N, C-alpha and C positions, 0 to 999 in steps of 0.2 A: 207309807214309807218309813223306814227306821231312821235312827239318828245319823248313822254313817252316810246314808243316802243324802239327807238334807245338808250335812257338812260338805259332801262332794259337790252338790249343786252350788252352794255358797262360794266354795273355792273357785269353781269354774267361772261364776259370775264375777268374782273379784279379779281373776286373771284377765277376763275380757275387758272390764272397765279400766284396769290398770294399763293394759296394752293400748286401748283407745286413747287414754290420756297421754301416754308417752309418744304416740304417733300423731297427736293433734298438731296441726301446723301453728307456727308462731304468729303473733300479730303482724310482724313484718311480712311473712309469707302470705297471709290472708290479704293484706293491703296490696301486695304486688299482684296477686291473682285478680283482685277486684279491678285494679288499674288496667291490667291487660285485657280483662273481659270488657271493660268500658271502652277501651280504645278499639277493640275489635268490633264492638257493636257500632261505635261511631263511624269506623272505617267502612263498614258494610252499608250503613245508611247513606253516607256521602257518596260512596261508590255507586249505589243504586240511583241516587239523584243525578250523578254525572252521566250515567248510562242513559237515563231517560231523556236528558237534555240532548245527548248525542243522537239518539234515535229520532227525537223530534226534529232536530236540525236536518238529518238525512232525509226524513220523510218529506219535510217541507221543501227541500231543494229538489227532490225527485218528482214531487207531484205538482208543485206550484209552477205556473207559467213564468218564463223568464221576464223580469221587469224591463221596462224601457231603459232605465239607467242601470246598466249591468255593473258598473264599478261600485255604485252605491250598495247594490245587493251583495256583492262579494265582500265589501267592507263590513256590512252588517253581519254576514255569516262568520267572518273571521272574529268579529267582536264576541259573538256567542261562543264560539269555540274557545276563545281566550278566557272568557268568564268561566267556562266549565272545566278546562284542562290547564289553564295557565301556560307555563313554558312548554308543556307537552302538546299544545294545540297543533303544532306543525305535524304531529304524528297521529292526530285524532281522526283523520280521514284518509282513505286510500282504497285500493282494490286488493282483495285477497289473492296472493300468489303463492307458489310453492317452490321449495328447493329440496334437493334429495342428496343424501349420503348413503353409500352402500359399499359392502365388501362381499366376501364369499358367503357369509352367513345371513346378513340382514340387509333390508332396504328400508331406510328411514326417510320419511317425508315430513318436512317442516312447513308450517304456515307462517306467512308474513303477518297475519292478524294474531297478535299475542306472542309471536316469536316462539310458538310452542311446537312440540312434537305432535304431528297431525295423524300420522299412520306409522305403525311398526309391522313390517312383514318379515317372516322367517322363511328364507329361501328353501331350506331343507325339509320343510314340513308342509303338509296340505290339510285343509279342513276336511272333516269326514264327508265322504261322498263327492269331493271335488278333486279330480286328478290333474287339473290344469293349473289353477291359480295357487300362488303361495299363500300360506296361512297368515292372516293378520291378527295380531293381538287386539288391536282396536283401530278404528278409523273415524275421522271426522269428529262429530260431537260425542262419540262414545268416550272420549277422554279429554280432559282439559286441565292444564297446569297454569296457574296465574299467581302473580305477586302483587301485593298492595303497597303502593308507594305513597309516602307522605311528603308533600312539597314544602318548600321553605315558607310559603304563605298559607300553610295548613290546608291545602287541598288534598283530597284522598283520591288517588288514581289507581285503577287496576290495569295491569298490563294486557289483560284479555281484550280491552277496548281500544288498544293502540296498534298502530301498524309499524312494522319493523322493515328495515332495508337489508336484504340478504347480500352477504359478501362471501363467496366461496373460493377456496383454494385447496386443491387436492382432497385430503381427508378431513378438512376443517371447514365448518360452516359458521359464519358469524352473523347473527341477527342483531342489527344495530337499531337502537331506539334513539332517535334524534330529539333534540330540544331546540327551543328558540334562542338559547344562549350559545354564543360562538364556542365551538370546540368542546361542548359539554354533551355527552351522550352516554348511553349504557349498552353494553354488549352482552348478548347471550352467545357464548362460544361453545359449539358442539364439536367434539373431536372423536372420530371413529377410527380405532386401530384396525389393522388388517386381521381377518380371521378371528374376530372377537364378537361376542354378544354384548359386552359391556363397553360403554363409551363415556367420555368426559362431558360434563356440563358445567361451565363456569359462568358466573354472573360478575361482570367486570365494569365497575363505574369509572368514568373518565371525566374529571373536572366537574363533578356533580355537586360540589359544595354550595354553589349558588342556586341550585335547582331543588335539591332535597333538603329536608329538615336535618340539621346537624345534631340535634339532641336525641335522635332516635337510634337506639342500639340494636334493634331487631327489625326484621322485615317479615311480614306475614305471607304465608304460602297457602293456597287452596289447591287441592289436588282431587279431582273426581274421575272415576273410570267405571264404565259398565263392561262387564265381562260377557262376551257373546258365547253361546253354546257351541263348543267345538267338537264334541264327541257324540257318538251314538247313544251311549248310556247316560242319560241326564242324572239318574239317581246317584251314580258314583261321582260324576262331575260336581254335583252339588255338595257331596260329602267331603271332597278334598279341596274345594274352593274356599279359601278363607283369607282374611287379612291377618298377616303375621308381621311381627316386628321384634327388633332386638335393641336393648339399651346399651349404653356405653360400657357397662360392666360385663356384658356378654349374656345377660339373661334374656331368654326368648319367650315370647308370649303371643297370644293370638285372640281374635274375637271369635265368638261362638259361630260355628259354621252352619248350624241347624236352624237358626232363627235370627231375627233382627237384633243387632247388638251395638252397643256404643260404650266407649271408654274414654276417660280423660287421664292422660299420663303427664304428670308434672315433671318427671325426670327427663333426662335427655335420651333420645332414641337415635341409634346409629343408622339404622335402616328401617324402611317401611316397605312391605311387599304386598302387592295385589296379586294373589295367587289363584291359579286355576288348577285343574287336576294335573296337567302336564306342562303348563307354561306359567311364567310369572313376569310381572313388571315390578322392578325394585328401584327405589330411590335411596341413595346412600349419601350420608353426610358424616364425615369423620369427626367434625366438631359437634355434631348432635343437633337433632330437632328438639325444640323445647316447647312446653305447654301445648301438647298435642291433643286434639280431639279426633278420635278415630271412630268410624261408623261403617257398619256392614249391613246391607239390606238385601235379602233374597228376592229374586224377581219371579214374576208369574211364568209358569211353564210354557205359556203360549206366546210370551213376549220375544222369544229367541235369545234371551239373556239368562245368565245364571245368578250373578250377584251385581250389586252396585256398591262401590266403595267410595268413601269420602274422608278426606283428611284436611284439617285446618291446623297449621302449626306455625312456629316462628323459627327464624334462622338468625344467628348472630350477623350483624351488618355493620361494616365500617366503610365510610365513603372513600377511603383511600386504599382499601384492601378488597381483592376479589373473593367471592364465595365459590368454593370448590365442591361440586356435587358429582355424583356418578349415577348413571342409568344402567340398569340391566334389563334387557328385553330378550328373553330366550327361554329355552326348555328347562324343566326341572330334572336335569340329568345329573346324577350324583357326582361323577368324575369331573364334569364340566364345572360345577359349582365348587367342588373341593379344590380345584386347581387354583382358585383365587386366594387360597390361604397358604399356598406352597412357599416355603422359604421366608415366612413372616413370623415375627415373634408372637407369642401366644396372645398378648394384649392387643395386637393389631389385627387379629384374624376376624373375618367377617362371619364365618359359620353359616354361609348361605346354603351349605349342604343340608341344613335342617329343613329346607323347603321340600325335601324328598322324605316323606314319612316312611320310616323303616320299622316301626313298631316300638313297643316299650323297650326300656333299656335292657331288660333281661333277655330280649331276643334280637335287638337291633345289632348287637355286636356280631351275631352270626351272619347277618346280611353283609356287614362291613368287611369282615375278614375271610368269609367263605363264599357266600352266594354271589356277590357282585364280582369279585375277582375271577371266580370260576366261569361266570357268564361271559365276562370280557374275554377270557382266554379262548373259550369255544367260539365266540363271535369272531375273534381275530383269525381263526382258521378258515373263515369264509363258508361255514356250514349253514345249512338251512335252519330256520328257527325251530321247526318241528324236531329236527335231529338234535339241536342244542338242548332243548328241554328234555329229550330222552336221555342224553348223556348226563345232564345234571341229575336226573332222577336216579340213574344207576350209581353215580358217585355218592349221592346222599344215602341211598339204601345201603351201600357198602360201609359207609361211616357208622351208621346206626345198627348195622348187622349184629355186633356183639351184644348190644342191649336187647335187641329183639330175641336173640337166641337165649339169653339169660332169662328173659321173661317166659319164653316157651318152656324152658326146662322146669321152671317153677310150676307152670300150669300142668305139665306132664306128671310131676311128682304128686300134685294134688289129685290128679285123675287116678293114679294107681292106688292111692290111699282111700279112694271112695268106698270100697267094700268095708274097710275097717271103720270108717266114719259112719256108715249106715248102721253098723253093729252098735256103735256108741249111741246113736240117735234112738235105736230100738231099746237099748238098755235104760236110758234116762228119758222119761217122758218130758213134754214141753214145760210142765210145771216145775221141773228140776233143771231149769235152763243153766244155772250156774254150775251145777255138777257136770252137765253135758259139755259146757265150754271148757271146764277144767280138764276133763278127760280128753277132749279134742286137742287142747294145747299140749297135754302130756304126750299124746301120740305124735304131734308135729315135732316136739322137742326130741323125742326118741328117734324119729326118722330123719332128723336134721333138715326139716322143712320150715320155712318162714312164710306166713301168708303175705308179708310185706315184700318179699323178695321179687315178686312179679310186678309190683307197682313201681318200685324204685327205678328199674330200667325204663319203664314207660315214661316216667317223669323226666329222666335224663335226656330222652330224645325229643321231648316236647318243644324246647327252644328252637330246634331245627325245623320241626313241622310248622310252628308258628311263624318263623322267619319267612318261609315260602308263602305263607298266607298273606303276609304284608308286602312281599316283594312284587308279586305278579300284578296286582291292580295298580301299582304306582310306577312300574317299569316302562318308561317312555320308549325303550328299545322294542317293546312289543307293539307299539302303536302303528297301525297300518300294515302289520305283517300278517300275511295270510297263510293258512295251513288247512289242507283238505277243504271242507265246506265252510270253514270260518274265514271270513274276509278280513277280520281284524281281531287279533288275539288279545288286545287290551280291553275288549268289551265283550258282551254276550254274543253267542253264535245262534241267532234265532233261526229255526227252520219253519216255524209257524208263528204268525203274528195276527193280532186282531186289534180293533180300534178301542173297544171299551175294556179297561183294565179289570181283572178279576182279583178279588182280595186274596192275598197270600201268594199269588202266582204272577200277577202283572198282566202284560199284554203280549206275551210271547212264551215260547218254549225253546230252551237251549239244548241242542243235541248232545254236546259234551257233558252237560250236567245230567241229562237223562241216562247216558251210558255210565257215568260215574255212579249214579244212584243204583242202577241195576247190578253193576259189578260189586257195589258195596253190600247189597243184599246177599249176593253169592258168597262174598268174603265172610259176612256175619254167620252164614250157615256153616261154612267150613270151620270157622273158629269155634262155634258152639259145639261141634262134634269133638273137638280136642279138649274141652273143658269138662270138669266134673260138675254135674248138676244134681241137685237134690229133688226130692219129691214134694217138699213143702210148698205152700202157695206163694211164698216170697220168691223162691227160686223160679217158679213158673212165670211170675210177674216180671222178674228181671229178664227172663228169656224173651218175653214179648217186647220189653223195652229195648232190647238189643236190636230187634227187627224194626222198631219204629224209628230209631236213630237215622238210618239211611233215608227214610222218607222225609224227615225233618231237614236233612242236608239238602234235599232237592229244593225245598222252599227257600232255603238260605242262599244257595249258590246259583239259582236260576238267573239272577241279575249280575253275577260276578263275571270277571274276565274269563274268556274261554281258555286262555293260557293256564289259569289256575286250575280249572276243571280238568283240562288235558293232563296237567301234572299229577293231580290226584288220581286220575284214571290210571295213568302209568304206574304210580306208586302202589295202587291196589293190586294191579296185575302182578307186580313183583312180590308183594306181600303174600298173595295167594300161592305163588310159586315157592316162596320161602317156607310157608307153612306146610305145603305138601312134601317138600324135601325133608323138613324136620320130622314129619310123621313117618316117612319111609325109612329114615335112618334111626328112629327111636324104637327100641324094643321094650315094651312095658314090663314084661316079665323080668328081663335082665335089669331094668331100672329098679324094680321092686327088690330083687335079690341084692343089688348093690346097696340100697337104702337099709335093708335088714343087716347086712354085714357092717355097714358104718355104725348102725345102732349098737351092735354087739361090741365093736371096738370102743365106742364111747362109754358103754356101761363098764367094760373092763378097765378102762383108764381111770374111771371115777373122778373125772375132773370137775371142779366146781362149775356150776352153770354161769354163763355170762352172756352179755349181748341182749338184743331185743326180746328174744324168746324167754330168757330168764326173767326179765322185768315183767313181761306180760303174764307169765305163769305166777309170779309173785303177787301181782295185782289181783289175779283171779282167786288165789288162795285167801288173800285178805278180804275180798268181797264175799267169798263163801263163808269165811269165819264170821264176818259181820252178820250175814244172813242167818246163820245158825244161832247167834246170840239173840237176834231179834225174835226168832221163832221161840226160843226158850222163854224170853220175857213175855211174849204174848201168851204162852202156855201157863205161866205163873199167874198172870192176871185173870185168866179164866178159872 
């Protein structure tokens, strides 16, 4: 390596070291983190010991025969509970019961054990293959939310081991955790509005100063959830299932969705989302979750689950003030999530709409301002989903039609110039490649043709094409919608399936994908007939590559949503129709005469060259000049 390379490496190393030193936490921050980690470890250890004592007491009372002196046995049991749970001993035993809140969209079931959300059902959706029961995001032990309490006499208690008393009124459910101190209790208050997926969750202490430690400013929260497989296509459900979160500054991040991942976030997080392909469970804290440990673990494909998420975090806690949280249990529907930010200042917005992946920034704006509004408009007309996708295809093809026509014109001009290009190739052998290129560019300049003019229109329409690629696999509106032989346009439409997956294909064949591949081959053939092709080996190789691309698309899209393959199939039909119309309305001889007339006018005007063609020609002239100088130098050396 030369000196400049070594200097570059040293500068990069210096920047990395300097950045690391600037971002190194202070001694106070390190001490605070260590104190928090030590308290968490101690809390977990003491919580485990309390749980073991409780389980031993329950097993002993269930299995041992009742003693003769029943009052003494009860007194002994209460003593053990008092030793394990202190003032919470009155809530350490009980029977698990359930209470329900529901509106038009959700049915929420809460357990008295832990006062937690036990089951979340979405009334408007069904699991794949189930036409009767409402879809549940989780139920039973698939999810658990618990808080660690530190008592005044330094006992560590977890709410998951305690029994709450349900108090229900209309759309509000209060789970009350009682203590042995008069009029001292803690309420978990759940408030479900009408026609909403989001509901309030408040933690309200009442006269708990004598029960809980007063020198504790935070309360630890543990949240675990296993995400069951809800869709037919596990591959895509795994791809879009991820743990996502946003900090108080609005920055959004996520854990790796392809493998086990774990992160520690020292900053405050405003919300944490346990996300599936089409549904999410989100916990929101406007004051922020702090010192969060986030974990995502993919599940075995035979387990019936997609991911397991775990979060350990801390919440600001004041014995005299409630903690205000919010729960979202609902679909990843763009307009539903966007509505939560309406009429809010920028700094207060939740940005939950980011749970719907719409592609990179360069293409997501197309989905936001064009695709989604157009889809919503056609849906509001009450049309069938197959007709909606057809209308969307027509509108999009009309939008990009000027670019397609411009690209075809460039191709046609190159085609009519092919005889003259063949003459140039015959005049200059391959060893005089620079002279050949210079003569070809001079011909293009004279005829007013730019080789790049056909590429630019194609690039301009790519954001629209890519936007549709992102829209269909994540559009919950397609979920469960059938069309022709496809019973669900949000997943693949298998017409043949087998048990053992085949590499590159999988365990099925999708009919829309097969039709798309066949039509793509036909479109490639028609397109090749309209383009100028040379006789050199590179041109022949390019021709074969053009035919191999549709076959590659088959292996790519066999697992994709049937709605996407159906859209691409329609788009190809319209592309073939456009190409045929362009060919019928284009006279090659007339086009050549027009190009020759334009060349004569340009020659008569004698205007200075400008633009891309002039720069390309100048570059080739300089390259040719350099080549000649090198040839002269080599001749002199000989």
